[in-house]
C-alpha beads as a LAMMPS data file, in Angstrom:
LAMMPS data file: protein, C-alpha beads

464 atoms
463 bonds

1 atom types
1 bond types

-500.0 500.0 xlo xhi
-500.0 500.0 ylo yhi
-500.0 500.0 zlo zhi

Masses

1 110.0

Atoms # bond

1 1 1 149.507 104.317 37.896
2 1 1 147.994 103.851 34.462
3 1 1 150.797 103.735 31.904
4 1 1 151.042 106.826 29.705
5 1 1 150.960 105.710 26.097
6 1 1 153.541 107.044 23.717
7 1 1 152.331 109.962 21.706
8 1 1 154.890 109.043 19.060
9 1 1 153.302 105.605 18.582
10 1 1 149.903 107.120 17.868
11 1 1 151.143 109.851 15.569
12 1 1 153.707 107.798 13.641
13 1 1 151.169 106.703 11.047
14 1 1 149.819 110.209 10.617
15 1 1 153.329 111.621 10.239
16 1 1 154.213 109.085 7.523
17 1 1 151.095 109.543 5.452
18 1 1 151.042 112.169 2.747
19 1 1 148.455 114.865 2.418
20 1 1 146.214 112.749 0.217
21 1 1 146.145 109.839 2.644
22 1 1 145.483 112.137 5.582
23 1 1 142.605 113.801 3.780
24 1 1 141.126 110.438 2.865
25 1 1 141.264 109.318 6.493
26 1 1 139.458 112.460 7.571
27 1 1 136.868 112.223 4.804
28 1 1 136.717 116.000 4.748
29 1 1 133.413 117.347 3.430
30 1 1 133.003 119.907 0.724
31 1 1 132.448 123.383 2.093
32 1 1 128.899 124.726 1.781
33 1 1 128.361 126.258 -1.634
34 1 1 131.400 124.576 -3.225
35 1 1 131.161 122.365 -6.304
36 1 1 134.050 120.230 -5.040
37 1 1 136.371 121.040 -7.953
38 1 1 139.990 121.446 -6.912
39 1 1 141.520 124.641 -8.215
40 1 1 144.789 126.511 -8.025
41 1 1 143.172 128.965 -5.654
42 1 1 142.383 126.113 -3.250
43 1 1 146.113 125.353 -2.981
44 1 1 147.212 128.961 -2.662
45 1 1 148.826 129.958 0.661
46 1 1 146.134 130.517 3.263
47 1 1 146.233 131.499 6.929
48 1 1 143.634 130.347 9.425
49 1 1 143.268 131.694 12.950
50 1 1 142.712 129.176 15.762
51 1 1 141.864 129.987 19.365
52 1 1 141.452 127.476 22.158
53 1 1 140.511 127.441 25.813
54 1 1 142.113 124.882 28.178
55 1 1 141.018 121.380 27.228
56 1 1 141.866 119.562 30.457
57 1 1 145.142 117.763 29.775
58 1 1 147.411 117.385 32.825
59 1 1 149.081 120.785 33.010
60 1 1 152.417 119.506 34.282
61 1 1 152.723 117.260 31.216
62 1 1 150.983 119.451 28.662
63 1 1 150.699 123.102 29.739
64 1 1 147.766 124.845 28.120
65 1 1 148.464 125.403 24.447
66 1 1 151.462 123.096 24.075
67 1 1 149.539 120.127 22.660
68 1 1 147.458 122.390 20.429
69 1 1 150.559 124.051 18.987
70 1 1 152.128 120.645 18.334
71 1 1 149.024 119.599 16.413
72 1 1 149.015 122.821 14.407
73 1 1 152.693 122.317 13.524
74 1 1 152.073 118.716 12.522
75 1 1 149.169 119.641 10.262
76 1 1 151.163 122.450 8.634
77 1 1 154.001 120.008 7.892
78 1 1 151.528 117.848 5.975
79 1 1 149.852 120.830 4.283
80 1 1 152.542 123.433 3.486
81 1 1 150.044 125.819 1.883
82 1 1 148.143 126.175 5.200
83 1 1 149.428 128.442 7.966
84 1 1 147.696 128.042 11.334
85 1 1 148.082 130.968 13.712
86 1 1 147.303 129.575 17.138
87 1 1 146.380 131.501 20.299
88 1 1 145.768 129.906 23.695
89 1 1 142.954 131.641 25.564
90 1 1 142.393 131.837 29.323
91 1 1 138.960 131.849 30.939
92 1 1 139.340 135.578 31.456
93 1 1 139.024 135.849 27.662
94 1 1 135.386 134.776 27.485
95 1 1 134.302 138.370 26.933
96 1 1 136.860 138.843 24.154
97 1 1 135.598 135.702 22.470
98 1 1 131.943 136.697 22.712
99 1 1 132.617 140.237 21.511
100 1 1 134.679 139.175 18.497
101 1 1 132.144 136.590 17.338
102 1 1 129.103 138.796 17.854
103 1 1 130.840 141.678 16.062
104 1 1 131.461 139.450 13.039
105 1 1 135.230 139.362 13.499
106 1 1 135.990 135.928 14.988
107 1 1 138.914 133.609 14.297
108 1 1 138.286 130.755 11.896
109 1 1 138.017 128.181 14.680
110 1 1 137.560 128.097 18.451
111 1 1 138.180 124.896 20.397
112 1 1 136.033 124.322 23.455
113 1 1 132.986 125.933 22.027
114 1 1 129.301 125.207 22.317
115 1 1 125.821 126.586 21.880
116 1 1 126.698 130.059 23.196
117 1 1 129.183 130.537 20.379
118 1 1 126.652 129.341 17.813
119 1 1 124.215 131.966 19.060
120 1 1 126.920 134.641 18.962
121 1 1 127.863 133.562 15.419
122 1 1 124.274 133.774 14.208
123 1 1 123.978 137.249 15.725
124 1 1 127.210 138.282 14.005
125 1 1 126.251 136.632 10.679
126 1 1 129.393 134.471 10.705
127 1 1 127.902 131.053 11.498
128 1 1 129.287 128.219 9.371
129 1 1 127.282 125.045 8.830
130 1 1 129.372 121.880 8.802
131 1 1 128.308 118.531 7.382
132 1 1 130.127 115.761 9.221
133 1 1 131.219 112.669 7.236
134 1 1 128.889 109.735 7.759
135 1 1 131.673 107.582 9.223
136 1 1 132.230 110.265 11.840
137 1 1 128.520 110.432 12.697
138 1 1 128.429 106.649 13.028
139 1 1 131.405 106.780 15.403
140 1 1 129.700 109.094 17.925
141 1 1 127.835 107.975 21.065
142 1 1 124.140 107.271 20.579
143 1 1 122.137 110.451 20.054
144 1 1 125.239 112.613 19.998
145 1 1 124.902 114.013 16.482
146 1 1 121.249 114.956 16.958
147 1 1 122.263 116.660 20.197
148 1 1 124.766 118.804 18.304
149 1 1 122.138 120.287 16.039
150 1 1 120.913 123.812 16.596
151 1 1 117.532 124.323 14.952
152 1 1 118.240 121.350 12.704
153 1 1 121.689 122.495 11.560
154 1 1 125.191 121.588 12.696
155 1 1 127.879 124.214 13.305
156 1 1 130.428 122.175 15.270
157 1 1 132.957 119.372 14.993
158 1 1 132.710 117.333 18.212
159 1 1 136.086 116.949 19.912
160 1 1 135.772 115.239 23.304
161 1 1 133.281 114.639 26.094
162 1 1 133.283 116.536 29.358
163 1 1 131.089 114.356 31.572
164 1 1 131.641 115.637 35.087
165 1 1 130.403 113.623 38.021
166 1 1 130.964 113.292 41.755
167 1 1 133.833 112.156 43.967
168 1 1 133.931 110.854 47.534
169 1 1 136.929 110.966 49.888
170 1 1 137.328 107.339 50.983
171 1 1 139.838 108.088 53.732
172 1 1 137.444 110.501 55.457
173 1 1 134.594 107.987 55.170
174 1 1 136.755 105.256 56.728
175 1 1 137.884 107.688 59.439
176 1 1 134.220 108.292 60.307
177 1 1 133.344 104.570 60.224
178 1 1 130.805 105.132 57.454
179 1 1 132.018 102.858 54.659
180 1 1 128.635 101.074 54.673
181 1 1 127.118 104.315 53.317
182 1 1 129.249 104.406 50.151
183 1 1 126.996 103.823 47.097
184 1 1 127.467 100.302 45.753
185 1 1 128.892 99.400 42.380
186 1 1 128.947 98.944 39.572
187 1 1 126.946 102.110 38.835
188 1 1 127.312 103.621 42.357
189 1 1 123.910 105.300 42.268
190 1 1 122.262 106.623 45.429
191 1 1 119.565 108.972 46.726
192 1 1 119.645 112.387 48.370
193 1 1 118.671 110.728 51.663
194 1 1 121.701 108.431 51.308
195 1 1 123.914 111.399 50.535
196 1 1 122.645 113.404 53.506
197 1 1 123.163 110.405 55.811
198 1 1 126.779 110.074 54.641
199 1 1 127.460 113.763 55.218
200 1 1 125.971 113.524 58.708
201 1 1 128.023 110.421 59.571
202 1 1 131.206 112.165 58.463
203 1 1 130.504 115.436 60.284
204 1 1 133.384 115.147 62.720
205 1 1 136.075 117.360 64.187
206 1 1 139.606 115.997 64.264
207 1 1 141.916 116.258 67.271
208 1 1 143.777 119.119 65.589
209 1 1 140.536 121.097 65.327
210 1 1 140.021 120.447 61.603
211 1 1 136.333 120.237 60.701
212 1 1 135.107 117.754 58.087
213 1 1 132.452 119.195 55.790
214 1 1 129.881 117.328 53.706
215 1 1 130.046 119.741 50.777
216 1 1 130.988 123.334 50.015
217 1 1 128.767 125.882 48.288
218 1 1 129.662 129.454 47.498
219 1 1 127.579 132.513 46.689
220 1 1 130.299 134.830 45.392
221 1 1 132.124 133.804 42.211
222 1 1 133.301 135.922 39.292
223 1 1 132.632 133.144 36.761
224 1 1 128.923 132.248 36.831
225 1 1 129.554 128.748 35.483
226 1 1 131.072 127.939 38.852
227 1 1 127.485 127.135 39.843
228 1 1 126.860 124.303 37.392
229 1 1 127.332 121.638 40.144
230 1 1 124.394 123.153 41.978
231 1 1 122.311 123.012 38.817
232 1 1 123.166 119.322 38.409
233 1 1 121.932 118.752 41.957
234 1 1 118.703 120.593 41.142
235 1 1 118.120 118.449 38.035
236 1 1 118.715 115.264 40.001
237 1 1 116.414 116.436 42.776
238 1 1 113.615 116.573 40.202
239 1 1 113.435 120.172 39.032
240 1 1 114.601 120.967 35.528
241 1 1 115.128 124.655 36.436
242 1 1 113.355 125.815 33.255
243 1 1 110.902 124.167 30.864
244 1 1 109.698 124.707 27.315
245 1 1 105.924 124.281 27.198
246 1 1 103.717 125.251 24.239
247 1 1 106.482 127.427 22.836
248 1 1 106.965 129.342 26.085
249 1 1 109.849 128.927 28.496
250 1 1 108.862 129.072 32.124
251 1 1 110.565 128.821 35.506
252 1 1 110.386 125.464 37.286
253 1 1 112.560 126.370 40.239
254 1 1 109.531 128.006 41.849
255 1 1 107.482 124.810 41.640
256 1 1 107.179 122.299 44.461
257 1 1 110.263 120.266 43.505
258 1 1 112.401 123.352 43.016
259 1 1 111.399 124.856 46.349
260 1 1 112.057 121.539 48.097
261 1 1 115.566 121.432 46.621
262 1 1 116.284 124.982 47.761
263 1 1 115.019 124.097 51.242
264 1 1 117.371 121.095 51.328
265 1 1 120.293 123.299 50.306
266 1 1 119.430 125.854 52.985
267 1 1 119.007 123.199 55.672
268 1 1 122.483 121.805 55.019
269 1 1 123.860 124.920 56.696
270 1 1 121.200 126.273 59.041
271 1 1 119.768 122.973 60.319
272 1 1 122.344 120.204 59.816
273 1 1 125.540 122.335 59.864
274 1 1 127.085 120.121 57.187
275 1 1 128.583 122.877 55.016
276 1 1 130.629 125.985 55.847
277 1 1 128.888 129.337 55.636
278 1 1 128.437 129.943 51.870
279 1 1 128.172 133.721 52.213
280 1 1 131.528 135.351 51.676
281 1 1 133.326 132.014 51.485
282 1 1 136.999 132.796 50.890
283 1 1 138.091 129.327 49.693
284 1 1 136.816 127.180 46.851
285 1 1 135.415 123.683 47.226
286 1 1 138.661 122.354 45.771
287 1 1 140.694 124.071 48.466
288 1 1 138.711 122.074 51.026
289 1 1 139.086 118.920 48.950
290 1 1 142.859 119.283 48.654
291 1 1 143.081 119.923 52.405
292 1 1 141.403 116.548 53.040
293 1 1 138.460 118.139 54.820
294 1 1 135.656 117.588 52.282
295 1 1 133.599 114.369 52.037
296 1 1 132.421 114.778 48.463
297 1 1 131.655 117.189 45.669
298 1 1 130.532 117.368 42.054
299 1 1 133.064 118.592 39.562
300 1 1 135.866 116.366 38.308
301 1 1 136.051 114.762 34.907
302 1 1 137.983 111.653 33.927
303 1 1 141.133 113.765 33.478
304 1 1 141.297 114.348 37.229
305 1 1 142.128 110.672 37.790
306 1 1 144.714 110.690 34.976
307 1 1 147.054 113.262 36.487
308 1 1 150.606 112.095 37.261
309 1 1 150.086 112.236 41.035
310 1 1 147.074 109.904 40.835
311 1 1 147.186 106.100 40.995
312 1 1 144.127 104.099 39.888
313 1 1 143.326 100.619 41.175
314 1 1 142.116 98.827 38.000
315 1 1 139.814 96.508 39.974
316 1 1 138.078 98.889 42.407
317 1 1 138.713 102.136 40.453
318 1 1 139.764 103.750 43.720
319 1 1 142.117 106.646 43.092
320 1 1 145.031 107.492 45.375
321 1 1 146.320 111.040 45.400
322 1 1 149.964 110.258 46.114
323 1 1 150.841 113.928 46.518
324 1 1 148.176 114.785 49.089
325 1 1 147.900 111.317 50.603
326 1 1 144.245 110.269 50.449
327 1 1 141.986 108.012 48.365
328 1 1 138.823 108.899 46.500
329 1 1 136.192 107.360 44.223
330 1 1 133.958 108.475 41.352
331 1 1 130.251 107.968 42.108
332 1 1 126.990 109.171 40.632
333 1 1 125.477 112.408 41.884
334 1 1 122.505 111.643 44.165
335 1 1 119.080 111.243 42.590
336 1 1 115.624 111.452 44.136
337 1 1 113.106 108.615 43.727
338 1 1 111.128 109.140 40.544
339 1 1 114.022 110.712 38.664
340 1 1 114.914 108.101 36.030
341 1 1 118.690 108.510 36.148
342 1 1 121.199 110.928 37.556
343 1 1 122.324 113.601 35.095
344 1 1 125.740 115.089 34.511
345 1 1 127.105 118.368 33.329
346 1 1 128.081 117.176 29.884
347 1 1 126.702 116.425 26.474
348 1 1 126.960 117.323 22.802
349 1 1 126.365 121.058 23.208
350 1 1 128.800 121.591 26.037
351 1 1 131.885 123.690 25.264
352 1 1 134.079 120.776 24.182
353 1 1 133.643 121.064 20.424
354 1 1 135.417 122.914 17.652
355 1 1 133.199 125.737 16.378
356 1 1 133.956 127.115 12.936
357 1 1 133.141 130.545 11.541
358 1 1 132.879 132.259 8.171
359 1 1 135.874 134.482 8.744
360 1 1 138.827 135.639 6.675
361 1 1 137.368 134.825 3.261
362 1 1 135.908 131.763 1.568
363 1 1 139.358 130.276 0.913
364 1 1 139.721 129.557 4.639
365 1 1 136.582 127.424 4.942
366 1 1 137.877 124.168 3.444
367 1 1 141.190 124.187 5.404
368 1 1 139.356 125.032 8.640
369 1 1 136.926 122.149 8.236
370 1 1 139.653 119.750 7.170
371 1 1 141.929 120.657 10.096
372 1 1 139.028 120.312 12.555
373 1 1 138.207 116.838 11.227
374 1 1 141.861 115.813 11.196
375 1 1 142.217 116.970 14.806
376 1 1 139.408 114.543 15.678
377 1 1 140.621 111.574 13.617
378 1 1 140.881 108.200 15.304
379 1 1 144.645 108.452 15.880
380 1 1 144.380 111.756 17.720
381 1 1 141.287 110.631 19.596
382 1 1 142.992 107.434 20.749
383 1 1 145.936 109.390 22.089
384 1 1 143.583 111.868 23.777
385 1 1 141.697 109.016 25.459
386 1 1 144.560 108.601 27.925
387 1 1 143.409 111.753 29.673
388 1 1 139.906 112.669 28.474
389 1 1 136.706 111.030 27.258
390 1 1 137.048 110.792 23.469
391 1 1 133.981 111.601 21.438
392 1 1 134.724 108.814 18.942
393 1 1 133.654 105.472 20.370
394 1 1 136.273 103.660 18.243
395 1 1 139.029 105.473 20.151
396 1 1 138.364 103.228 23.147
397 1 1 139.669 100.226 21.201
398 1 1 143.241 101.396 21.698
399 1 1 142.960 102.064 25.427
400 1 1 142.673 99.357 28.091
401 1 1 141.184 101.418 30.892
402 1 1 138.401 100.205 33.221
403 1 1 138.021 103.822 34.390
404 1 1 137.375 104.973 30.833
405 1 1 134.836 102.182 30.360
406 1 1 133.029 103.127 33.595
407 1 1 132.667 106.725 32.447
408 1 1 131.345 105.663 29.051
409 1 1 128.743 103.450 30.688
410 1 1 127.687 105.653 33.598
411 1 1 128.341 109.253 32.591
412 1 1 128.293 109.820 28.832
413 1 1 124.710 108.613 28.163
414 1 1 123.321 111.027 30.761
415 1 1 125.012 114.312 29.921
416 1 1 122.438 117.040 30.317
417 1 1 124.051 120.271 29.129
418 1 1 122.049 120.532 25.938
419 1 1 119.730 123.173 24.575
420 1 1 116.888 121.138 26.075
421 1 1 118.322 121.758 29.550
422 1 1 118.437 125.548 29.383
423 1 1 116.770 126.630 26.183
424 1 1 120.061 127.882 24.834
425 1 1 120.395 130.168 27.836
426 1 1 122.799 128.231 30.031
427 1 1 124.846 131.268 31.034
428 1 1 121.877 133.424 31.987
429 1 1 120.215 130.578 33.888
430 1 1 123.293 129.840 35.953
431 1 1 123.906 133.548 36.578
432 1 1 120.393 133.833 37.984
433 1 1 120.899 130.689 40.075
434 1 1 123.833 132.399 41.785
435 1 1 121.488 135.166 42.962
436 1 1 119.045 132.592 44.341
437 1 1 121.807 130.915 46.347
438 1 1 122.879 134.260 47.747
439 1 1 119.379 134.838 49.047
440 1 1 118.642 131.436 50.591
441 1 1 121.803 131.664 52.687
442 1 1 120.932 135.119 54.066
443 1 1 118.623 133.311 55.019
444 1 1 115.448 133.910 53.034
445 1 1 112.585 131.529 52.373
446 1 1 112.897 129.575 49.094
447 1 1 109.609 131.074 47.876
448 1 1 110.950 134.587 48.311
449 1 1 114.469 133.803 47.107
450 1 1 113.258 132.404 43.791
451 1 1 110.849 135.214 42.828
452 1 1 113.366 137.316 40.913
453 1 1 114.840 134.209 39.276
454 1 1 111.482 133.163 37.852
455 1 1 110.680 136.679 36.722
456 1 1 114.024 136.970 34.918
457 1 1 113.678 133.529 33.295
458 1 1 110.241 134.253 31.929
459 1 1 111.393 137.564 30.415
460 1 1 114.354 136.066 28.542
461 1 1 114.287 135.943 24.752
462 1 1 114.730 132.191 24.377
463 1 1 116.570 130.776 21.395
464 1 1 114.581 127.576 20.936

Bonds

1 1 1 2
2 1 2 3
3 1 3 4
4 1 4 5
5 1 5 6
6 1 6 7
7 1 7 8
8 1 8 9
9 1 9 10
10 1 10 11
11 1 11 12
12 1 12 13
13 1 13 14
14 1 14 15
15 1 15 16
16 1 16 17
17 1 17 18
18 1 18 19
19 1 19 20
20 1 20 21
21 1 21 22
22 1 22 23
23 1 23 24
24 1 24 25
25 1 25 26
26 1 26 27
27 1 27 28
28 1 28 29
29 1 29 30
30 1 30 31
31 1 31 32
32 1 32 33
33 1 33 34
34 1 34 35
35 1 35 36
36 1 36 37
37 1 37 38
38 1 38 39
39 1 39 40
40 1 40 41
41 1 41 42
42 1 42 43
43 1 43 44
44 1 44 45
45 1 45 46
46 1 46 47
47 1 47 48
48 1 48 49
49 1 49 50
50 1 50 51
51 1 51 52
52 1 52 53
53 1 53 54
54 1 54 55
55 1 55 56
56 1 56 57
57 1 57 58
58 1 58 59
59 1 59 60
60 1 60 61
61 1 61 62
62 1 62 63
63 1 63 64
64 1 64 65
65 1 65 66
66 1 66 67
67 1 67 68
68 1 68 69
69 1 69 70
70 1 70 71
71 1 71 72
72 1 72 73
73 1 73 74
74 1 74 75
75 1 75 76
76 1 76 77
77 1 77 78
78 1 78 79
79 1 79 80
80 1 80 81
81 1 81 82
82 1 82 83
83 1 83 84
84 1 84 85
85 1 85 86
86 1 86 87
87 1 87 88
88 1 88 89
89 1 89 90
90 1 90 91
91 1 91 92
92 1 92 93
93 1 93 94
94 1 94 95
95 1 95 96
96 1 96 97
97 1 97 98
98 1 98 99
99 1 99 100
100 1 100 101
101 1 101 102
102 1 102 103
103 1 103 104
104 1 104 105
105 1 105 106
106 1 106 107
107 1 107 108
108 1 108 109
109 1 109 110
110 1 110 111
111 1 111 112
112 1 112 113
113 1 113 114
114 1 114 115
115 1 115 116
116 1 116 117
117 1 117 118
118 1 118 119
119 1 119 120
120 1 120 121
121 1 121 122
122 1 122 123
123 1 123 124
124 1 124 125
125 1 125 126
126 1 126 127
127 1 127 128
128 1 128 129
129 1 129 130
130 1 130 131
131 1 131 132
132 1 132 133
133 1 133 134
134 1 134 135
135 1 135 136
136 1 136 137
137 1 137 138
138 1 138 139
139 1 139 140
140 1 140 141
141 1 141 142
142 1 142 143
143 1 143 144
144 1 144 145
145 1 145 146
146 1 146 147
147 1 147 148
148 1 148 149
149 1 149 150
150 1 150 151
151 1 151 152
152 1 152 153
153 1 153 154
154 1 154 155
155 1 155 156
156 1 156 157
157 1 157 158
158 1 158 159
159 1 159 160
160 1 160 161
161 1 161 162
162 1 162 163
163 1 163 164
164 1 164 165
165 1 165 166
166 1 166 167
167 1 167 168
168 1 168 169
169 1 169 170
170 1 170 171
171 1 171 172
172 1 172 173
173 1 173 174
174 1 174 175
175 1 175 176
176 1 176 177
177 1 177 178
178 1 178 179
179 1 179 180
180 1 180 181
181 1 181 182
182 1 182 183
183 1 183 184
184 1 184 185
185 1 185 186
186 1 186 187
187 1 187 188
188 1 188 189
189 1 189 190
190 1 190 191
191 1 191 192
192 1 192 193
193 1 193 194
194 1 194 195
195 1 195 196
196 1 196 197
197 1 197 198
198 1 198 199
199 1 199 200
200 1 200 201
201 1 201 202
202 1 202 203
203 1 203 204
204 1 204 205
205 1 205 206
206 1 206 207
207 1 207 208
208 1 208 209
209 1 209 210
210 1 210 211
211 1 211 212
212 1 212 213
213 1 213 214
214 1 214 215
215 1 215 216
216 1 216 217
217 1 217 218
218 1 218 219
219 1 219 220
220 1 220 221
221 1 221 222
222 1 222 223
223 1 223 224
224 1 224 225
225 1 225 226
226 1 226 227
227 1 227 228
228 1 228 229
229 1 229 230
230 1 230 231
231 1 231 232
232 1 232 233
233 1 233 234
234 1 234 235
235 1 235 236
236 1 236 237
237 1 237 238
238 1 238 239
239 1 239 240
240 1 240 241
241 1 241 242
242 1 242 243
243 1 243 244
244 1 244 245
245 1 245 246
246 1 246 247
247 1 247 248
248 1 248 249
249 1 249 250
250 1 250 251
251 1 251 252
252 1 252 253
253 1 253 254
254 1 254 255
255 1 255 256
256 1 256 257
257 1 257 258
258 1 258 259
259 1 259 260
260 1 260 261
261 1 261 262
262 1 262 263
263 1 263 264
264 1 264 265
265 1 265 266
266 1 266 267
267 1 267 268
268 1 268 269
269 1 269 270
270 1 270 271
271 1 271 272
272 1 272 273
273 1 273 274
274 1 274 275
275 1 275 276
276 1 276 277
277 1 277 278
278 1 278 279
279 1 279 280
280 1 280 281
281 1 281 282
282 1 282 283
283 1 283 284
284 1 284 285
285 1 285 286
286 1 286 287
287 1 287 288
288 1 288 289
289 1 289 290
290 1 290 291
291 1 291 292
292 1 292 293
293 1 293 294
294 1 294 295
295 1 295 296
296 1 296 297
297 1 297 298
298 1 298 299
299 1 299 300
300 1 300 301
301 1 301 302
302 1 302 303
303 1 303 304
304 1 304 305
305 1 305 306
306 1 306 307
307 1 307 308
308 1 308 309
309 1 309 310
310 1 310 311
311 1 311 312
312 1 312 313
313 1 313 314
314 1 314 315
315 1 315 316
316 1 316 317
317 1 317 318
318 1 318 319
319 1 319 320
320 1 320 321
321 1 321 322
322 1 322 323
323 1 323 324
324 1 324 325
325 1 325 326
326 1 326 327
327 1 327 328
328 1 328 329
329 1 329 330
330 1 330 331
331 1 331 332
332 1 332 333
333 1 333 334
334 1 334 335
335 1 335 336
336 1 336 337
337 1 337 338
338 1 338 339
339 1 339 340
340 1 340 341
341 1 341 342
342 1 342 343
343 1 343 344
344 1 344 345
345 1 345 346
346 1 346 347
347 1 347 348
348 1 348 349
349 1 349 350
350 1 350 351
351 1 351 352
352 1 352 353
353 1 353 354
354 1 354 355
355 1 355 356
356 1 356 357
357 1 357 358
358 1 358 359
359 1 359 360
360 1 360 361
361 1 361 362
362 1 362 363
363 1 363 364
364 1 364 365
365 1 365 366
366 1 366 367
367 1 367 368
368 1 368 369
369 1 369 370
370 1 370 371
371 1 371 372
372 1 372 373
373 1 373 374
374 1 374 375
375 1 375 376
376 1 376 377
377 1 377 378
378 1 378 379
379 1 379 380
380 1 380 381
381 1 381 382
382 1 382 383
383 1 383 384
384 1 384 385
385 1 385 386
386 1 386 387
387 1 387 388
388 1 388 389
389 1 389 390
390 1 390 391
391 1 391 392
392 1 392 393
393 1 393 394
394 1 394 395
395 1 395 396
396 1 396 397
397 1 397 398
398 1 398 399
399 1 399 400
400 1 400 401
401 1 401 402
402 1 402 403
403 1 403 404
404 1 404 405
405 1 405 406
406 1 406 407
407 1 407 408
408 1 408 409
409 1 409 410
410 1 410 411
411 1 411 412
412 1 412 413
413 1 413 414
414 1 414 415
415 1 415 416
416 1 416 417
417 1 417 418
418 1 418 419
419 1 419 420
420 1 420 421
421 1 421 422
422 1 422 423
423 1 423 424
424 1 424 425
425 1 425 426
426 1 426 427
427 1 427 428
428 1 428 429
429 1 429 430
430 1 430 431
431 1 431 432
432 1 432 433
433 1 433 434
434 1 434 435
435 1 435 436
436 1 436 437
437 1 437 438
438 1 438 439
439 1 439 440
440 1 440 441
441 1 441 442
442 1 442 443
443 1 443 444
444 1 444 445
445 1 445 446
446 1 446 447
447 1 447 448
448 1 448 449
449 1 449 450
450 1 450 451
451 1 451 452
452 1 452 453
453 1 453 454
454 1 454 455
455 1 455 456
456 1 456 457
457 1 457 458
458 1 458 459
459 1 459 460
460 1 460 461
461 1 461 462
462 1 462 463
463 1 463 464
C-alpha cells in the first residue's frame, strides 16, 4: 500500500505564513479593470460563494465536501475579512448549475468546471477572464495553458488532471491462460485486434455458471456523459466523431472509419458474444467489474488505485483490490494502426478546473481569484498528488510514486477532451452518441443508425 502522506506536514508551512506571505506565494493577479491600488474597500468584509462537484478523493477518507470545507476554513483563518460560503454539489445538480450561470446568477466560483460553464457564463454575461501568474503557466504540462483558452481568453484556474484510461483484470486473464495477450510495458499500448483477441480468449464460463465478459456497454443512462468511454474508443479507432473544416462542423461518424467502429461495436454482441446485451442493461460496467466478471473497461483515473483497499506493486504497478480479491493493471486504450497515439478522456478543458464568475459585486473578484490560486499552490497540489494527478508539474517532486509517473508519461500528454474534440459541444455530441448506440444494438445497420446523429451534429450552433 502506498503510504498516505501527512496532510499536516504539507499544510504546516501554509498555516504558519501570514497573509502577505501566502499572497506572495500565490502571486495573485490584479483583477481585470483594477489599477492594483490597495484600498480600505478591498479589506472590507466580503462573502464569496463556492460550489464544488466531487473531485475524486477516496470517499471513505474524505467524503465529498470535507476537504473543500477544510480548505475554505484554512483560507478564512489567514484572511479574516473573507467569508467563504461553501456548498457541495452532487451530479444531480448539473441542471441547477447550468441554470444559475446562464441566468446570470452563479456563485463566485465552481470547482470541477470546464468549457460548458464558460459557454453558460458568456450567455449569462457573467464570464470572468483570469490572467494566470507566469510562474503558474510555466508549471503546467506542455500545451496546457493554450488548451485552457476559449477564443483566446482564459476563464479558469486549472486544478488537477482527470486522465482516465483503461484497466485489465489480471486474475481473469490468468484464469483464461491469456497472459501472453496483455499489452507489454512500459507504455502498454495495443491494437483493437489485440483487444478483441484478449476478449475472445477470456470468454469463458466458470463452474458456478458465472460468465466472463470482455466489456460492458449500455444504451440507457440518465447522465449522458456515461458514454464518454465509447467516444474514446471511437477516437482511437480513427474517427474523430466531429470535425471543423473551413469554418463548418461536420459529422465524421458517418464516414468509413466511423461506420467501421460502429460495426465493430455491434459485432461484439451479435457476432462474437463478448458483451452482455446492452439494451435495457440493469447493471453498470462497474457492477460487473466489482463482481470479478469483466476483463477490462475504460474509466478509472489514478485515484482508483489510491483507495485504501488497493495495494500497488511499485515495480510492476499491478494493483490488488484487497477487499474484492483480484488484481488489475492500467493499460492504454486500444488504438488502430495509423492513429498516432491512443487518446484519453482528459485535458485542459475537462471539468477539473475552478471557473470564476462576475457575481456578487466587483469586491468579490480579487478574493475569488486569490483563493482559487491559493487552492492550487504547490503545497496543496503536492498533498493532492497522493490521490489525483496534480496540474502543477512541480507537485510531483514531493511524491515518490511510480504510478503517478506512469500516468504523467502515458496519459496526460494525450488528453483529448478539448474544444478541438467536440467544438465546444461535448454534452450534445455524447447525448447523440447514446442514441446511435441504442440503434445499433436493436440491431440496425451502422449507416442507418448514424443518420440522425449526423443530421443533429450538422445543425448545431457550434461555439468555435
